[in-house]
N, CA, C, O and the ligand as a Tripos MOL2 file, in Angstrom:
@<TRIPOS>MOLECULE
protein
  241   239    61     0     0
PROTEIN
NO_CHARGES

@<TRIPOS>ATOM
      1 N         -16.6750   32.8700   23.8670 N.3       1 MET1
      2 CA        -16.6410   31.4840   23.4370 C.3       1 MET1
      3 C         -17.3990   30.6120   24.4300 C.2       1 MET1
      4 O         -17.1480   30.7060   25.6310 O.2       1 MET1
      5 N         -18.3330   29.7550   23.9620 N.am      2 PRO2
      6 CA        -19.1130   28.9450   24.9060 C.3       2 PRO2
      7 C         -18.2730   27.8580   25.5530 C.2       2 PRO2
      8 O         -17.4370   27.2110   24.9240 O.2       2 PRO2
      9 N         -18.5380   27.6920   26.8390 N.am      3 VAL3
     10 CA        -17.7730   26.7300   27.6280 C.3       3 VAL3
     11 C         -18.7650   25.8220   28.3590 C.2       3 VAL3
     12 O         -19.7640   26.3320   28.8680 O.2       3 VAL3
     13 N         -18.5460   24.5020   28.4400 N.am      4 PRO4
     14 CA        -19.4860   23.6410   29.1590 C.3       4 PRO4
     15 C         -19.5560   23.9890   30.6300 C.2       4 PRO4
     16 O         -18.5440   24.2370   31.2850 O.2       4 PRO4
     17 N         -20.7910   23.9990   31.1320 N.am      5 LYS5
     18 CA        -20.9920   24.3790   32.5280 C.3       5 LYS5
     19 C         -20.5640   23.2600   33.4710 C.2       5 LYS5
     20 O         -20.0150   23.5050   34.5450 O.2       5 LYS5
     21 N         -20.8280   22.0200   33.0420 N.am      6 ARG6
     22 CA        -20.5380   20.8590   33.8870 C.3       6 ARG6
     23 C         -19.5500   19.9390   33.1910 C.2       6 ARG6
     24 O         -19.5920   19.7680   31.9730 O.2       6 ARG6
     25 N         -18.6840   19.3660   33.9590 N.am      7 ARG7
     26 CA        -17.7840   18.3430   33.4450 C.3       7 ARG7
     27 C         -18.6160   17.1100   33.0730 C.2       7 ARG7
     28 O         -19.5090   16.7200   33.8250 O.2       7 ARG7
     29 N         -18.3300   16.4930   31.9160 N.am      8 THR8
     30 CA        -19.0560   15.2880   31.5050 C.3       8 THR8
     31 C         -18.6810   14.1430   32.4410 C.2       8 THR8
     32 O         -17.5020   13.8380   32.6230 O.2       8 THR8
     33 N         -19.6930   13.5150   33.0310 N.am      9 SER9
     34 CA        -19.4420   12.4350   33.9920 C.3       9 SER9
     35 C         -18.8930   11.2000   33.2860 C.2       9 SER9
     36 O         -19.0570   11.0350   32.0780 O.2       9 SER9
     37 N         -18.2440   10.3430   34.0560 N.am     10 LYS10
     38 CA        -17.7080    9.0900   33.4970 C.3      10 LYS10
     39 C         -18.8240    8.2710   32.8590 C.2      10 LYS10
     40 O         -18.6690    7.7200   31.7690 O.2      10 LYS10
     41 N         -19.9730    8.2030   33.5760 N.am     11 ALA11
     42 CA        -21.0970    7.3930   33.0750 C.3      11 ALA11
     43 C         -21.6220    7.9550   31.7620 C.2      11 ALA11
     44 O         -21.8920    7.2050   30.8240 O.2      11 ALA11
     45 N         -21.7660    9.2720   31.6950 N.am     12 ARG12
     46 CA        -22.2940    9.8990   30.4770 C.3      12 ARG12
     47 C         -21.3380    9.6930   29.3080 C.2      12 ARG12
     48 O         -21.7520    9.3650   28.1960 O.2      12 ARG12
     49 N         -20.0540    9.8920   29.5830 N.am     13 LYS13
     50 CA        -19.0180    9.6910   28.5600 C.3      13 LYS13
     51 C         -19.0260    8.2520   28.0580 C.2      13 LYS13
     52 O         -18.9600    7.9950   26.8560 O.2      13 LYS13
     53 N         -19.1100    7.3120   29.0100 N.am     14 ARG14
     54 CA        -19.0730    5.8820   28.6320 C.3      14 ARG14
     55 C         -20.3250    5.4740   27.8860 C.2      14 ARG14
     56 O         -20.2620    4.6520   26.9720 O.2      14 ARG14
     57 N         -21.4770    6.0440   28.2680 N.am     15 LYS15
     58 CA        -22.7270    5.7430   27.5560 C.3      15 LYS15
     59 C         -22.6460    6.2370   26.1230 C.2      15 LYS15
     60 O         -23.0830    5.5450   25.2040 O.2      15 LYS15
     61 N         -22.0910    7.4250   25.9210 N.am     16 ARG16
     62 CA        -21.9370    7.9860   24.5740 C.3      16 ARG16
     63 C         -21.0260    7.0790   23.7370 C.2      16 ARG16
     64 O         -21.3100    6.8000   22.5720 O.2      16 ARG16
     65 N         -19.9330    6.6290   24.3490 N.am     17 ARG17
     66 CA        -18.9500    5.8260   23.6010 C.3      17 ARG17
     67 C         -19.3620    4.3640   23.4440 C.2      17 ARG17
     68 O         -18.6780    3.5940   22.7690 O.2      17 ARG17
     69 N         -20.4780    3.9810   24.0660 N.am     18 ALA18
     70 CA        -20.9830    2.6130   23.9020 C.3      18 ALA18
     71 C         -21.3390    2.3340   22.4450 C.2      18 ALA18
     72 O         -21.3940    1.1730   22.0380 O.2      18 ALA18
     73 N         -21.5790    3.3750   21.6580 N.am     19 HIS19
     74 CA        -21.9620    3.2200   20.2460 C.3      19 HIS19
     75 C         -20.7770    3.3570   19.2990 C.2      19 HIS19
     76 O         -20.9620    3.3290   18.0830 O.2      19 HIS19
     77 N         -19.5720    3.5050   19.8240 N.am     20 HIS20
     78 CA        -18.4190    3.7940   18.9700 C.3      20 HIS20
     79 C         -17.6650    2.5670   18.4740 C.2      20 HIS20
     80 O         -16.6560    2.6970   17.7810 O.2      20 HIS20
     81 N         -18.1480    1.3730   18.8220 N.am     21 ALA21
     82 CA        -17.4150    0.1670   18.4270 C.3      21 ALA21
     83 C         -17.4120   -0.0070   16.9190 C.2      21 ALA21
     84 O         -18.4040    0.3080   16.2610 O.2      21 ALA21
     85 N         -16.3210   -0.4990   16.3630 N.am     22 LEU22
     86 CA        -16.2220   -0.7720   14.9280 C.3      22 LEU22
     87 C         -16.8700   -2.1180   14.6350 C.2      22 LEU22
     88 O         -16.7280   -3.0720   15.3990 O.2      22 LEU22
     89 N         -17.5810   -2.1760   13.5180 N.am     23 VAL23
     90 CA        -18.1730   -3.4530   13.1100 C.3      23 VAL23
     91 C         -17.3060   -4.0500   12.0090 C.2      23 VAL23
     92 O         -16.8420   -3.3120   11.1400 O.2      23 VAL23
     93 N         -17.0700   -5.3650   12.0130 N.am     24 PRO24
     94 CA        -16.2490   -5.9660   10.9650 C.3      24 PRO24
     95 C         -16.9280   -5.8520    9.6070 C.2      24 PRO24
     96 O         -18.1520   -5.9440    9.5040 O.2      24 PRO24
     97 N         -16.1170   -5.6500    8.5560 N.am     25 ILE25
     98 CA        -16.6860   -5.5130    7.2160 C.3      25 ILE25
     99 C         -17.2530   -6.8490    6.7660 C.2      25 ILE25
    100 O         -16.6590   -7.9010    7.0000 O.2      25 ILE25
    101 N         -18.4210   -6.7920    6.1110 N.am     26 ARG26
    102 CA        -19.0880   -7.9970    5.6340 C.3      26 ARG26
    103 C         -18.4430   -8.4510    4.3280 C.2      26 ARG26
    104 O         -18.1610   -7.6440    3.4420 O.2      26 ARG26
    105 N         -18.2180   -9.7480    4.2300 N.am     27 THR27
    106 CA        -17.6770  -10.2970    2.9960 C.3      27 THR27
    107 C         -18.5000  -11.5070    2.5770 C.2      27 THR27
    108 O         -19.1020  -12.1880    3.4080 O.2      27 THR27
    109 N         -18.5120  -11.7570    1.2860 N.am     28 VAL28
    110 CA        -19.0990  -12.9830    0.7500 C.3      28 VAL28
    111 C         -17.9810  -13.7330    0.0350 C.2      28 VAL28
    112 O         -17.0050  -13.1330   -0.4140 O.2      28 VAL28
    113 N         -18.1330  -15.0420   -0.0650 N.am     29 VAL29
    114 CA        -17.1030  -15.8460   -0.7300 C.3      29 VAL29
    115 C         -17.4440  -15.9360   -2.2170 C.2      29 VAL29
    116 O         -18.5750  -16.2500   -2.5870 O.2      29 VAL29
    117 N         -16.4470  -15.6570   -3.0660 N.am     30 CYS30
    118 CA        -16.6300  -15.7030   -4.5180 C.3      30 CYS30
    119 C         -16.9780  -17.1230   -4.9560 C.2      30 CYS30
    120 O         -16.3520  -18.0940   -4.5310 O.2      30 CYS30
    121 N         -18.0050  -17.2210   -5.8270 N.am     31 LYS31
    122 CA        -18.4360  -18.5400   -6.2780 C.3      31 LYS31
    123 C         -17.3740  -19.2270   -7.1300 C.2      31 LYS31
    124 O         -17.2410  -20.4510   -7.1150 O.2      31 LYS31
    125 N         -16.6160  -18.4140   -7.8760 N.am     32 LYS32
    126 CA        -15.6720  -18.9950   -8.8200 C.3      32 LYS32
    127 C         -14.3490  -19.3700   -8.1640 C.2      32 LYS32
    128 O         -13.8670  -20.4900   -8.3320 O.2      32 LYS32
    129 N         -13.7590  -18.4370   -7.4160 N.am     33 CYS33
    130 CA        -12.4060  -18.6890   -6.9030 C.3      33 CYS33
    131 C         -12.3670  -18.8520   -5.3880 C.2      33 CYS33
    132 O         -11.3220  -19.1990   -4.8380 O.2      33 CYS33
    133 N         -13.4910  -18.6080   -4.6980 N.am     34 GLY34
    134 CA        -13.5120  -18.8050   -3.2590 C.3      34 GLY34
    135 C         -12.8430  -17.6990   -2.4650 C.2      34 GLY34
    136 O         -12.6260  -17.8330   -1.2600 O.2      34 GLY34
    137 N         -12.5160  -16.6040   -3.1400 N.am     35 HIS35
    138 CA        -11.8670  -15.4710   -2.4900 C.3      35 HIS35
    139 C         -12.9140  -14.6330   -1.7510 C.2      35 HIS35
    140 O         -13.9970  -14.4210   -2.2970 O.2      35 HIS35
    141 N         -12.6420  -14.1450   -0.5340 N.am     36 PRO36
    142 CA        -13.6100  -13.2750    0.1420 C.3      36 PRO36
    143 C         -13.7250  -11.9260   -0.5680 C.2      36 PRO36
    144 O         -12.7160  -11.2830   -0.8600 O.2      36 PRO36
    145 N         -14.9560  -11.5030   -0.8410 N.am     37 THR37
    146 CA        -15.2280  -10.3010   -1.6380 C.3      37 THR37
    147 C         -16.3110   -9.4790   -0.9500 C.2      37 THR37
    148 O         -17.0940  -10.0110   -0.1630 O.2      37 THR37
    149 N         -16.3560   -8.2000   -1.2410 N.am     38 LEU38
    150 CA        -17.4420   -7.3580   -0.7570 C.3      38 LEU38
    151 C         -18.7410   -7.7640   -1.4470 C.2      38 LEU38
    152 O         -18.7230   -8.0600   -2.6420 O.2      38 LEU38
    153 N         -19.8720   -7.7880   -0.7320 N.am     39 PRO39
    154 CA        -21.1240   -8.1590   -1.3730 C.3      39 PRO39
    155 C         -21.5590   -7.1400   -2.4340 C.2      39 PRO39
    156 O         -21.2900   -5.9460   -2.2980 O.2      39 PRO39
    157 N         -22.2240   -7.6120   -3.4820 N.am     40 HIS40
    158 CA        -22.7140   -6.8080   -4.6080 C.3      40 HIS40
    159 C         -21.5740   -6.1130   -5.3460 C.2      40 HIS40
    160 O         -21.7540   -5.0160   -5.8750 O.2      40 HIS40
    161 N         -20.4120   -6.7400   -5.3830 N.am     41 ALA41
    162 CA        -19.2780   -6.1370   -6.0790 C.3      41 ALA41
    163 C         -18.5370   -7.2100   -6.8700 C.2      41 ALA41
    164 O         -18.5750   -8.3940   -6.5370 O.2      41 ALA41
    165 N         -17.8570   -6.7570   -7.9340 N.am     42 VAL42
    166 CA        -17.0600   -7.6720   -8.7450 C.3      42 VAL42
    167 C         -15.8960   -8.1940   -7.9050 C.2      42 VAL42
    168 O         -15.2760   -7.4380   -7.1570 O.2      42 VAL42
    169 N         -15.6050   -9.4840   -8.0310 N.am     43 CYS43
    170 CA        -14.4990  -10.0840   -7.2850 C.3      43 CYS43
    171 C         -13.1830   -9.4580   -7.7150 C.2      43 CYS43
    172 O         -12.8830   -9.3820   -8.9070 O.2      43 CYS43
    173 N         -12.3970   -9.0090   -6.7390 N.am     44 SER44
    174 CA        -11.1270   -8.3570   -7.0600 C.3      44 SER44
    175 C         -10.0570   -9.3760   -7.4250 C.2      44 SER44
    176 O          -9.0170   -9.0120   -7.9740 O.2      44 SER44
    177 N         -10.3010  -10.6440   -7.1260 N.am     45 ASN45
    178 CA         -9.3030  -11.6780   -7.3910 C.3      45 ASN45
    179 C          -9.4160  -12.2180   -8.8150 C.2      45 ASN45
    180 O          -8.4050  -12.3450   -9.5050 O.2      45 ASN45
    181 N         -10.6420  -12.5410   -9.2690 N.am     46 CYS46
    182 CA        -10.8020  -13.1460  -10.5860 C.3      46 CYS46
    183 C         -11.6220  -12.2840  -11.5460 C.2      46 CYS46
    184 O         -11.7090  -12.6130  -12.7290 O.2      46 CYS46
    185 N         -12.2320  -11.1770  -11.0660 N.am     47 GLY47
    186 CA        -12.9360  -10.2640  -11.9540 C.3      47 GLY47
    187 C         -14.2920  -10.7560  -12.4180 C.2      47 GLY47
    188 O         -14.7420  -10.3740  -13.4980 O.2      47 GLY47
    189 N         -14.9600  -11.5960  -11.6310 N.am     48 THR48
    190 CA        -16.2870  -12.0640  -12.0200 C.3      48 THR48
    191 C         -17.3250  -11.5610  -11.0250 C.2      48 THR48
    192 O         -17.0120  -11.2420   -9.8780 O.2      48 THR48
    193 N         -18.5610  -11.4990  -11.4920 N.am     49 TYR49
    194 CA        -19.6810  -11.1690  -10.6230 C.3      49 TYR49
    195 C         -20.8040  -12.1450  -10.9020 C.2      49 TYR49
    196 O         -21.2810  -12.2280  -12.0340 O.2      49 TYR49
    197 N         -21.2360  -12.8840   -9.8960 N.am     50 ARG50
    198 CA        -22.2700  -13.9180   -9.9800 C.3      50 ARG50
    199 C         -21.9740  -14.9110  -11.1110 C.2      50 ARG50
    200 O         -22.8650  -15.2870  -11.8730 O.2      50 ARG50
    201 N         -20.7210  -15.3220  -11.2010 N.am     51 GLY51
    202 CA        -20.3180  -16.3380  -12.1560 C.3      51 GLY51
    203 C         -20.0180  -15.8330  -13.5490 C.2      51 GLY51
    204 O         -19.5350  -16.5900  -14.3900 O.2      51 GLY51
    205 N         -20.3060  -14.5180  -13.8180 N.am     52 ARG52
    206 CA        -20.0330  -13.9700  -15.1520 C.3      52 ARG52
    207 C         -18.7400  -13.1770  -15.1070 C.2      52 ARG52
    208 O         -18.4200  -12.5440  -14.1010 O.2      52 ARG52
    209 N         -17.9840  -13.2180  -16.2300 N.am     53 LYS53
    210 CA        -16.7130  -12.4990  -16.3230 C.3      53 LYS53
    211 C         -17.0070  -11.0230  -16.6200 C.2      53 LYS53
    212 O         -17.6850  -10.7110  -17.5990 O.2      53 LYS53
    213 N         -16.5130  -10.1410  -15.8020 N.am     54 ILE54
    214 CA        -16.7530   -8.7070  -15.9600 C.3      54 ILE54
    215 C         -15.4530   -8.0040  -16.3380 C.2      54 ILE54
    216 O         -15.4190   -7.2250  -17.2900 O.2      54 ILE54
    217 N         -14.4050   -8.2750  -15.6050 N.am     55 LEU55
    218 CA        -13.1320   -7.5980  -15.8020 C.3      55 LEU55
    219 C         -12.0340   -8.6120  -16.0430 C.2      55 LEU55
    220 O         -12.1330   -9.7660  -15.6240 O.2      55 LEU55
    221 N         -10.9970   -8.1780  -16.7160 N.am     56 THR56
    222 CA         -9.8020   -9.0090  -16.8310 C.3      56 THR56
    223 C          -8.7910   -8.5130  -15.8130 C.2      56 THR56
    224 O          -8.3660   -7.3580  -15.8490 O.2      56 THR56
    225 N          -8.4110   -9.4020  -14.9050 N.am     57 VAL57
    226 CA         -7.4730   -9.0560  -13.8340 C.3      57 VAL57
    227 C          -6.0940   -9.4980  -14.2670 C.2      57 VAL57
    228 O          -5.8680  -10.6780  -14.5350 O.2      57 VAL57
    229 N          -5.1620   -8.5460  -14.3360 N.am     58 GLU58
    230 CA         -3.7970   -8.8940  -14.7120 C.3      58 GLU58
    231 C          -3.0200   -9.3060  -13.4710 C.2      58 GLU58
    232 O          -3.1360   -8.6860  -12.4140 O.2      58 GLU58
    233 N          -2.2320  -10.3530  -13.6160 N.am     59 GLU59
    234 CA         -1.4310  -10.8580  -12.4950 C.3      59 GLU59
    235 C           0.0310  -10.4550  -12.6730 C.2      59 GLU59
    236 O           0.5400  -10.3190  -13.7860 O.2      59 GLU59
    237 N           0.6790  -10.2710  -11.5290 N.am     60 GLU60
    238 CA          2.0890   -9.8970  -11.5790 C.3      60 GLU60
    239 C           2.9400  -10.8950  -10.8220 C.2      60 GLU60
    240 O           4.1590  -10.7420  -10.7550 O.2      60 GLU60
    241 ZN        -13.3360  -14.5730   -7.6090 Zn       61 ZN61
@<TRIPOS>BOND
     1     1     2 1
     2     2     3 1
     3     3     4 2
     4     3     5 am
     5     5     6 1
     6     6     7 1
     7     7     8 2
     8     7     9 am
     9     9    10 1
    10    10    11 1
    11    11    12 2
    12    11    13 am
    13    13    14 1
    14    14    15 1
    15    15    16 2
    16    15    17 am
    17    17    18 1
    18    18    19 1
    19    19    20 2
    20    19    21 am
    21    21    22 1
    22    22    23 1
    23    23    24 2
    24    23    25 am
    25    25    26 1
    26    26    27 1
    27    27    28 2
    28    27    29 am
    29    29    30 1
    30    30    31 1
    31    31    32 2
    32    31    33 am
    33    33    34 1
    34    34    35 1
    35    35    36 2
    36    35    37 am
    37    37    38 1
    38    38    39 1
    39    39    40 2
    40    39    41 am
    41    41    42 1
    42    42    43 1
    43    43    44 2
    44    43    45 am
    45    45    46 1
    46    46    47 1
    47    47    48 2
    48    47    49 am
    49    49    50 1
    50    50    51 1
    51    51    52 2
    52    51    53 am
    53    53    54 1
    54    54    55 1
    55    55    56 2
    56    55    57 am
    57    57    58 1
    58    58    59 1
    59    59    60 2
    60    59    61 am
    61    61    62 1
    62    62    63 1
    63    63    64 2
    64    63    65 am
    65    65    66 1
    66    66    67 1
    67    67    68 2
    68    67    69 am
    69    69    70 1
    70    70    71 1
    71    71    72 2
    72    71    73 am
    73    73    74 1
    74    74    75 1
    75    75    76 2
    76    75    77 am
    77    77    78 1
    78    78    79 1
    79    79    80 2
    80    79    81 am
    81    81    82 1
    82    82    83 1
    83    83    84 2
    84    83    85 am
    85    85    86 1
    86    86    87 1
    87    87    88 2
    88    87    89 am
    89    89    90 1
    90    90    91 1
    91    91    92 2
    92    91    93 am
    93    93    94 1
    94    94    95 1
    95    95    96 2
    96    95    97 am
    97    97    98 1
    98    98    99 1
    99    99   100 2
   100    99   101 am
   101   101   102 1
   102   102   103 1
   103   103   104 2
   104   103   105 am
   105   105   106 1
   106   106   107 1
   107   107   108 2
   108   107   109 am
   109   109   110 1
   110   110   111 1
   111   111   112 2
   112   111   113 am
   113   113   114 1
   114   114   115 1
   115   115   116 2
   116   115   117 am
   117   117   118 1
   118   118   119 1
   119   119   120 2
   120   119   121 am
   121   121   122 1
   122   122   123 1
   123   123   124 2
   124   123   125 am
   125   125   126 1
   126   126   127 1
   127   127   128 2
   128   127   129 am
   129   129   130 1
   130   130   131 1
   131   131   132 2
   132   131   133 am
   133   133   134 1
   134   134   135 1
   135   135   136 2
   136   135   137 am
   137   137   138 1
   138   138   139 1
   139   139   140 2
   140   139   141 am
   141   141   142 1
   142   142   143 1
   143   143   144 2
   144   143   145 am
   145   145   146 1
   146   146   147 1
   147   147   148 2
   148   147   149 am
   149   149   150 1
   150   150   151 1
   151   151   152 2
   152   151   153 am
   153   153   154 1
   154   154   155 1
   155   155   156 2
   156   155   157 am
   157   157   158 1
   158   158   159 1
   159   159   160 2
   160   159   161 am
   161   161   162 1
   162   162   163 1
   163   163   164 2
   164   163   165 am
   165   165   166 1
   166   166   167 1
   167   167   168 2
   168   167   169 am
   169   169   170 1
   170   170   171 1
   171   171   172 2
   172   171   173 am
   173   173   174 1
   174   174   175 1
   175   175   176 2
   176   175   177 am
   177   177   178 1
   178   178   179 1
   179   179   180 2
   180   179   181 am
   181   181   182 1
   182   182   183 1
   183   183   184 2
   184   183   185 am
   185   185   186 1
   186   186   187 1
   187   187   188 2
   188   187   189 am
   189   189   190 1
   190   190   191 1
   191   191   192 2
   192   191   193 am
   193   193   194 1
   194   194   195 1
   195   195   196 2
   196   195   197 am
   197   197   198 1
   198   198   199 1
   199   199   200 2
   200   199   201 am
   201   201   202 1
   202   202   203 1
   203   203   204 2
   204   203   205 am
   205   205   206 1
   206   206   207 1
   207   207   208 2
   208   207   209 am
   209   209   210 1
   210   210   211 1
   211   211   212 2
   212   211   213 am
   213   213   214 1
   214   214   215 1
   215   215   216 2
   216   215   217 am
   217   217   218 1
   218   218   219 1
   219   219   220 2
   220   219   221 am
   221   221   222 1
   222   222   223 1
   223   223   224 2
   224   223   225 am
   225   225   226 1
   226   226   227 1
   227   227   228 2
   228   227   229 am
   229   229   230 1
   230   230   231 1
   231   231   232 2
   232   231   233 am
   233   233   234 1
   234   234   235 1
   235   235   236 2
   236   235   237 am
   237   237   238 1
   238   238   239 1
   239   239   240 2
@<TRIPOS>SUBSTRUCTURE
     1 MET1         2 RESIDUE 1 A MET
     2 PRO2         6 RESIDUE 1 A PRO
     3 VAL3        10 RESIDUE 1 A VAL
     4 PRO4        14 RESIDUE 1 A PRO
     5 LYS5        18 RESIDUE 1 A LYS
     6 ARG6        22 RESIDUE 1 A ARG
     7 ARG7        26 RESIDUE 1 A ARG
     8 THR8        30 RESIDUE 1 A THR
     9 SER9        34 RESIDUE 1 A SER
    10 LYS10       38 RESIDUE 1 A LYS
    11 ALA11       42 RESIDUE 1 A ALA
    12 ARG12       46 RESIDUE 1 A ARG
    13 LYS13       50 RESIDUE 1 A LYS
    14 ARG14       54 RESIDUE 1 A ARG
    15 LYS15       58 RESIDUE 1 A LYS
    16 ARG16       62 RESIDUE 1 A ARG
    17 ARG17       66 RESIDUE 1 A ARG
    18 ALA18       70 RESIDUE 1 A ALA
    19 HIS19       74 RESIDUE 1 A HIS
    20 HIS20       78 RESIDUE 1 A HIS
    21 ALA21       82 RESIDUE 1 A ALA
    22 LEU22       86 RESIDUE 1 A LEU
    23 VAL23       90 RESIDUE 1 A VAL
    24 PRO24       94 RESIDUE 1 A PRO
    25 ILE25       98 RESIDUE 1 A ILE
    26 ARG26      102 RESIDUE 1 A ARG
    27 THR27      106 RESIDUE 1 A THR
    28 VAL28      110 RESIDUE 1 A VAL
    29 VAL29      114 RESIDUE 1 A VAL
    30 CYS30      118 RESIDUE 1 A CYS
    31 LYS31      122 RESIDUE 1 A LYS
    32 LYS32      126 RESIDUE 1 A LYS
    33 CYS33      130 RESIDUE 1 A CYS
    34 GLY34      134 RESIDUE 1 A GLY
    35 HIS35      138 RESIDUE 1 A HIS
    36 PRO36      142 RESIDUE 1 A PRO
    37 THR37      146 RESIDUE 1 A THR
    38 LEU38      150 RESIDUE 1 A LEU
    39 PRO39      154 RESIDUE 1 A PRO
    40 HIS40      158 RESIDUE 1 A HIS
    41 ALA41      162 RESIDUE 1 A ALA
    42 VAL42      166 RESIDUE 1 A VAL
    43 CYS43      170 RESIDUE 1 A CYS
    44 SER44      174 RESIDUE 1 A SER
    45 ASN45      178 RESIDUE 1 A ASN
    46 CYS46      182 RESIDUE 1 A CYS
    47 GLY47      186 RESIDUE 1 A GLY
    48 THR48      190 RESIDUE 1 A THR
    49 TYR49      194 RESIDUE 1 A TYR
    50 ARG50      198 RESIDUE 1 A ARG
    51 GLY51      202 RESIDUE 1 A GLY
    52 ARG52      206 RESIDUE 1 A ARG
    53 LYS53      210 RESIDUE 1 A LYS
    54 ILE54      214 RESIDUE 1 A ILE
    55 LEU55      218 RESIDUE 1 A LEU
    56 THR56      222 RESIDUE 1 A THR
    57 VAL57      226 RESIDUE 1 A VAL
    58 GLU58      230 RESIDUE 1 A GLU
    59 GLU59      234 RESIDUE 1 A GLU
    60 GLU60      238 RESIDUE 1 A GLU
    61 ZN61       241 GROUP 0 **** ****
């Protein structure tokens, strides 16, 4: 079984993990109801896309 010859240094480990940060998800505000929505997707709150009705959202 292969085993690393050298222990990974703190600097090398930290440099590798410099790219691991999470980026916040992008949202756009719905034109109709003002609800934050994923871009290029039907609004989950009112069921419209670019002002047109696509889905009927049932409320509980
Ligand atoms: Zn909406």
